[in-house]
C-alpha positions, -999 to +999 in steps of 0.1 A: +927+556-343+903+553-311+882+520-308+853+547-315+864+568-348+860+602-346+855+629-370+851+664-371+816+685-379+830+722-390+859+722-363+836+699-338+849+667-327+823+642-322+820+604-330+819+597-367+786+584-364+771+615-352+791+639-374+770+615-406+739+623-386+745+660-387+754+662-421+721+642-435+700+667-413+720+698-424+712+685-459+673+682-451+674+715-439+689+728-470+667+714-490+637+728-469+651+763-470+657+765-433+694+768-440+713+782-469+734+762-493+768+754-476+752+769-442+763+744-410+742+736-382+754+758-360+768+751-325+744+767-296+748+778-259+723+765-237+707+796-235+704+800-272+689+769-273+661+778-247+657+809-261+649+792-292+669+822-312+677+799-338+653+779-358+681+750-358+715+740-339+728+716-314+749+716-279+780+694-276+794+683-244+823+658-234+824+648-272+790+642-280+761+658-295+735+661-262+710+687-276+692+692-308+670+717-324+650+723-357+617+742-353+596+752-382+623+740-406+599+723-432+611+688-421+593+662-440+618+634-431+646+628-406+675+607-407+674+570-401+707+572-384+694+597-361+696+569-333+733+573-333+729+605-314+732+583-282+742+609-256+710+629-265+695+644-238+672+672-256+655+667-288+630+698-304+613+692-334+584+713-334+565+726-361+580+705-388+559+684-417+572+650-401+544+621-403+567+594-396+596+590-370+625+568-374+621+536-356+660+543-344+644+571-322+642+541-295+679+543-295+679+574-276+682+560-242+696+590-225+666+614-242+647+632-216+626+662-233+613+657-266+592+682-287+573+672-312+543+696-318+527+708-344+538+678-369+517+654-389+523+626-370+499+601-370+513+569-352+543+565-326+570+538-332+569+507-311+604+514-302+593+551-284+585+524-253+626+521-250+630+559-239+628+550-203+646+583-194+623+607-208+603+631-185+585+656-212+569+643-242+551+670-262+531+663-291+505+689-292+489+695-331+493+665-340+471+637-363+475+609-335+447+582-335+457+562-310+488+555-286+508+524-284+500+502-251+536+506-248+536+540-235+531+524-203+570+517-205+578+553-203+579+555-165+599+583-159+574+608-175+562+636-161+544+658-185+523+644-212+510+666-238+485+660-267+461+688-270+444+688-307+452+651-324+421+628-334+428+604-303+392+585-295+410+563-267+437+560-246+458+525-236+452+510-201+487+513-196+485+550-191+483+544-155+516+528-155+529+563-159+526+573-124+554+603-119+530+623-142+524+655-130+511+674-164+487+655-186+467+676-215+444+657-236+421+684-248+408+689-281+406+649-290+378+630-297+375+609-265+344+597-257+351+575-223+385+575-205+405+541-190+398+537-152+433+530-152+435+571-157+427+576-119+457+555-107+476+587-117+473+601-084+504+626-085+487+646-112+487+687-108+471+694-139+448+675-162+434+690-192+404+669-207+387+698-227+372+697-260+364+661-258+331+640-263+328+628-228+297+622-211+305+614-179+334+613-155+342+584-131+340+592-093+371+577-090+384+610-101+384+618-064+415+601-063+436+628-078+439+646-047+471+668-058+454+684-085+459+723-090+439+727-122+411+707-138+394+714-171+363+694-182+349+720-204+336+716-235+324+681-232+288+665-232+291+660-193+253+660-178+261+656-144+295+653-123+309+629-095+304+644-058+339+630-054+348+666-072+348+681-035+377+655-027+402+676-052+409+697-021+440+710-037+422+727-069+433+764-066+440+775-098+411+769-122+383+743-124+368+749-161+331+730-163+319+758-192+298+745-224+286+711-211+247+698-204+255+702-167+217+709-151+234+706-116+266+708-095+276+688-065+273+704-031+304+690-024+322+719-050+319+737-013+350+718+000+374+733-028+382+762-005+417+773-021+398+776-055+404+810-070+387+803-104+354+787-115+337+786-146+302+768-150+288+792-181+271+775-210+254+747-189+219+740-181+223+755-143+192+768-128+210+770-094+238+771-079+250+752-045+246+767-011+281+753-004+300+777-030+297+803-003+323+782+015+347+789-011+363+816+006+396+819-021+375+822-048+380+855-071+359+852-096+332+827-105+312+828-142+281+815-143+265+833-175+245+813-204+226+793-180+193+788-165+197+804-134+167+817-114+177+824-082+215+827-061+227+814-031 
């Protein structure tokens, strides 16, 4: 007997606590008809994990579980012992019926990627703040109304996706996520943004579309690495001149479906931009400077009140 007791999960030697967790998950999946009776979780290759060929399965390496997936499996609850999978790097629970996560999730201190899209989560446990190695956090399509202030402890985070939730505000601590390059907050209920958001100067993708934002701070001009920006489907009546400082914008700038009556002349500085959408506003004219946008491939400006073109 070694210091850490070992056991077997269908021929694979793992720590006893990990085997018990896999068995508990197996039973839950069988109860939800994601696994047939007597069927066990399959051992996957990295290629099988990435391709999502199997709804459920795991990868083991050096005698421990390092990746676990259970996608669209009708899971309503996770084993309380989930935290025993202390070598886990990758966890995919997309498309289940989860309305809460066990507090033990904070014990997964090596976790780098977690996918929780399309569940029914209304809150994140405070223990989430212990996942300090986390690089990707996917939470699209849940029911979150707020984020914990402790979110700011996830300082390794590079991608945070929260599309289609019910967030009404963001914690000030979001400004501490200085390694973020991708942030999606579209289709929420945000009416304002914390000033700390503009400290995320490494952002390359920022999606704030489909909220209730009435204004955008001049501080947005600090986000000089942005390549994609979506401000569409809000309640904006004007835009800051500092948008013209976002000279790395190249893929798209969405400003559609707002209440804009004019565009800042500084938009002409966005000489790398290829797609600009300003449809469904109250524009009567466009800035002369748009003629300086030499890389622009597509400009959409229909459903406005344009009486002339530059």
